[in-house]
N, C-alpha and C positions, 0 to 999 in steps of 0.2 A: 778147290784151294780146302788147302789145314786149313784146321784151326789147330792156338796153344794156349792152355792156362800157364805162365811161370808161377813158377816162384820155391824155384831150387837155384841155386848156381850154374849147375849141369845143365837143365834145363836152357838156361839162360847163352852158357855158352856155343849150345847144341846149335842155337836159334840164331843164333850171329854167323855161325860160320853156315850157314843156308842160307843168312841173306847182303853179305856180306859184299860182294860184290854187283848186288842190284847198283842199275842206275836211278833209282828212285824211289821213296822209304814213303809212305804214305804213316804220317803220326797224327796220335789226339791225347790227350788226358785228359784222367776224371778226377775232380781233387774238391778237397769243404774248406770253408773260408770262416762260416760263422764264429766259431769263439778266435782265433786267429786273426790276426795282421796277416803276416807270410799265407797261403792259400800250403795247405797242409796236401803231400801228392801221396793220389790212395793208388792209382792206375797206369798205367801206359803201354797203350794199342802203338804195333807199327805193324805194317802190312807193303809185303808185294803182290807181283798178280798171282802167287803161290803160296805162298804162306802170310795171315795173322795171326801174330800173338799179343795177349792180354799179360803183361808182365807184372808183376805186384813187388813194386820197393816196399811193402808195410812187411816182407817174406823176404826179403834181400836184403841185408848188411851191405851190400858189394854191387853196385852200380855202374862201374868203373867198365866192365867191359861195354857198357849200352853204350856211357856218353861216348866213347870209342868211335864208335858206329855210329849214332845220328853228329859228333862234328867230324867225323870223315868229310874232308871239301867234293870229294869223286860220287859224292851221290847224295841228287836232289830230295832236302827234304818237302813232303807235303802236308800243309794244313787246312780248317778250313777254322777264319776267321785265328788266327793263329798266334797273335798278340802276345794273350796270353799264356797259352801253351810254352810262346820262347820266356816270357817273363818266369816262369817256373821253376827253366833250365835255368835262366841265366841262373836265381834264388839257389835252386839246389846246385850247382856248376861252377858260377862265376862264370863260366860259358854259355854262347850260343851257339847251334845247328847255323849249318850253313852250305852250299847254297840253302833256301827256302824260294819252293812257288800257292800263292793263295789262294782257294778257289772261290773266298770270296767278292776280292778287287779282282780276279779273271773274271769272273758270275757277272761284273758291271760291266765289261768290255763286252760282252760277247750280248747281250741286251736282257741278262736274265733278272736285269733292279739293281740298287745302290744294296749294300750292306742286309743280303740273301740269308737267309735264314739256311741251315745246313739240310733239313730234313726236303722245303719248299726246293733248294736245288737238285736236289736228288732225284726227284721227282719229275722234275723239269727234264734232267740231263738224259735221263737214266730209266723210266717212268717206272719207277719203281718208290709205293707207300712203306715208309720205314718207322716203327712203332716209336710212339711217344711220354711210355707209360714208366720213361725211367731218370724224367730228364730232372726231378728231388729226389732219389734215389742217398741213402747215407753211403757216399762207396769208401769209408772207412773199416762198414762192419763185416766180418766173417760171419759162416764163407757167404763166399758170392752164391747167388741160384745162378741155374741156368737161362734165365727171360734178361739178368742182369751182363749174362758176360755173354748172349745174342747182341744183346741195346750196345752196348761196349766194339763185341767186336764191328760191328756193319760202321759204326764210324771211321773206318778206316778201311774196312770188306771196298766200301760203295767209292766211299774219296777215291781210292785208286782205282776204278775205272775212271770217276768223273773228271780224274787229274785225263786224265790220258784222250778222253774223247776232248776234252775244253781245249791243252795243249796245241792238241791238230791243227782243230776248228783254229787258231790266236795266231797258230804260224800260215792257214790258207789265208789271212787274213791281212797279215804280214804288221801284226796288230801284238805280238808278243815281247819285245823289245818295248812295247812303250809300258809296261809293270815293270822294269827293273827299277826303276825309283822307291816303286813302294815296294819290292822284295828287299832291296838291301833294307831301310828303312826298320824293318823286320828283324836285320839281321845286329845292327849298329846299338850297340849299350847304351849312348843316349837316345833312346828312346822308349828308354828303361828309366831314366833318371827322375826321381820329385825334385821338386825345391819342394822344400814345404811355406814356404812364402806366397805358396803361390796355390797352395790350398783351399783357399778363403771361396776361390770360383767354385767347389765343389758343397757350395754350405747352402741348403734348401733355403729360400726364403731371403738369400741376404738380398734381394731387389730389394726389399722393406726398408736397407739402414742403404745411410748417403752420407760422402762429408766427410769428417774426420769419424765419425762410428764405423766408416767400410776401412780404416785403419788401425781401428780399433779389433775391427772382426779378422783381418788379414795375419794379425799379430798370434789374437788367443785361437787360432788356427792353426798359425805354424808352428804353436804350442804342444796343440797336442794331436799332429803329425807325431809329432819327433817320438812325443809320450808313448805313439803308438807304436812307433814304428822299435825302439829301445826294451817294450817290456811285449813286444808281439803281440797286442791286440786288438780289438776294431775298432775304429774308430767310435763309436760307439758307447762305445763300452768306458771312457775316457771321458768325456763331453757327449751329451746327445747333443744335435743340429739344433732342435730350438732352445735348450737352455744357451745353446755358443750363442746366439742370437741372442739373448732374452740380455745377457752381459756385455755383451756388445752395445749394444742396447742402453745401458745404465749407464754403464759404464763407472764402476763403486772404485771409488779408493781406496776405499781401505777394509779388511776381510769382515770386521760388521755389514758392511752395505748386501760386499757379496754374498755373504751368509742368507739375509735374508731374500735371493732370486728366491726364486720357487722353481724347487727344485737339485737346488745347490748341498747338498749334504753338511753338515757341520766336521763330519772325517773330512772332510774330501777338502772342507778351508783348511784344515788344520795340518794337513797334507803338501797342498798344495796350493793356498791363498797367498802367501811370500811373491808365490812364480808370478800367480793369473795379477795381482796387484801391480807387478815390477812391468811386468809385457805392457796390460794397461796405459801406467801414470806413461813408459817410453812411447807406447801409437802414440796419447795425445799433445805431449810435447814437436809429435813430428811437423815440418811447413807442410801449409799445404799442397805445393809442389810436388811434394812425395807419397799425398794419403794416393791410395791406388783405385785407376777407373774400373767401370763396372762397365763390362760392353753389354752389357743386360739392359742396361740401362743409356746404352747411349741413344745417341737424338734423330729422333726420329728423323723421316729424307721426307726434305719439304716437296711439294707438288712438284718445281719441275724434274726435281727427283725421279719421286716414283714415276715420272712420265719419261723419263730417260729409263728406267727400272722397266718401267713396257715391251720400251722398245729391245733392251737387250733378253728380254722373255720372250717375245719375240726370235730374234737372232739366234736366242736356243736352240727352241722346239726344228725355226729349223735346219740346224747343223746339228741336233741331235738327228730328223730325219735320214740324212744324209748319210748318216755316219752309223749308222742305224742301232740307234741305240734311244733309250727312256731320257728326254729332259731333266725325269727327280735324280739319273742314275752318276750324270755330269755336275753337272747343280743345281743348289736350293735359292730361291729370291733371297736368301740373306748370302750367303754366293757372294751373286751377282752384285748383292749393294756392296760386300767391301774392299773388287776387285772396282764399281764406278769410286769409290771413296780412299784408292791406291793404296790400298793396305799389301804390306809388301805377303803378307805371310794368307793370304786369300787361296783359297784351296782350288780355285781358277788361276795359278799362277806354278801349282806344282803339280809333277809327272806329267798323265798320259793328260790330264784334265788339260795343260796350260796348250800342247802340241794342238786338242781335238779342239776347245771354244777358249782356249785363253786369249791369246793371243788375235785370233778373225772378231772378239766381242772386244779384246784391246783395237785394235784397229781402228774395229768398227767409231769408238769411243773417240779413236784422232781423227777421222776424216778421212779415212783413207780406203772407208767401206763404207755400203750404205746401204736399205733396207727400199729396194720398188717392187711396184706392183704394174705390174699387163698384163690387160684384160684377164684379168683374174686373179692370176696365177704370181704370187711372191715368190722374191727372192734377196742372194745378199749378192750384191756386186762390187768389182773391184779388188784393190791389193792381195796376191792367194795369201792365203797359211805360208810365213818362213817356213 
């Protein structure tokens, strides 16, 4: 394997000339975002089966040749847990590399567990133990030492090797097409659109608020998100979660009351108090029908529903056993509850999970299937999944 560190336009062009006819490329990024809202791209790693490169975007003013390479629809781009990498490319280029193959959801279909980390996947698939020493590296500092470059290049060298084995296994099992919807989601720009009015759901401790106070939290979290976006600052630099929660809990309607809240400084009130009070007053006037509903506080299942969930969990274990998967890789009890209550966005109604388990479980709930016990052997009988 040829290994390169690229920091000049000519080096970049020479590398692209080497790999531009590859059917696939393994891709990874290194970034920092402690001081910004948007991640700062610090390194891009790209490899095929013959050459691997660590490309320095801090040294290169023009990445358009790389953009053209990664946007080439004839090349499959391979990621592990690629959503954040794709989001970075979208922020940088306004476009998303496609088509893609993501080894993390593929790993679940091959029995390696749900949301498996890269190091664990490489150990399971290739029997290789990767170094973990640089997971907290400041990738913006230069020069990068040999150990850092080794860590960065290993992220794509072994990713490509794992991809080849995993894709072959999926094709052999007839499961490769099951992943198509998940991969298409990674190349859809709407996947990365954030609605500021939904950001209250990310606030830690929100479960301690209810009623109209949740509406206030929603309004304040949306304001914070808008400010963070406009100023390219981390959310916590605008307002920390605990302060945001306390403001929502007290719902002050004048600047003086706002300034008396612990953690709210006079300078902050001077510059932002008017906007904060306006958002609070507007939220307090919302009709009850418009208050947000927190799924964290969703009604607890009734005893009857708990019994049905136990039955569904037993069926899930049988389905997983037949598919050669772990039940946890298919669905959690929360996912089962979402299906039971008719949630149209339930994970079990999406992608391959719908085909493998969602449809059979729906048919169980509809009485088209049943769980049977015969001489100590448990099975699911009835209508076959469509």
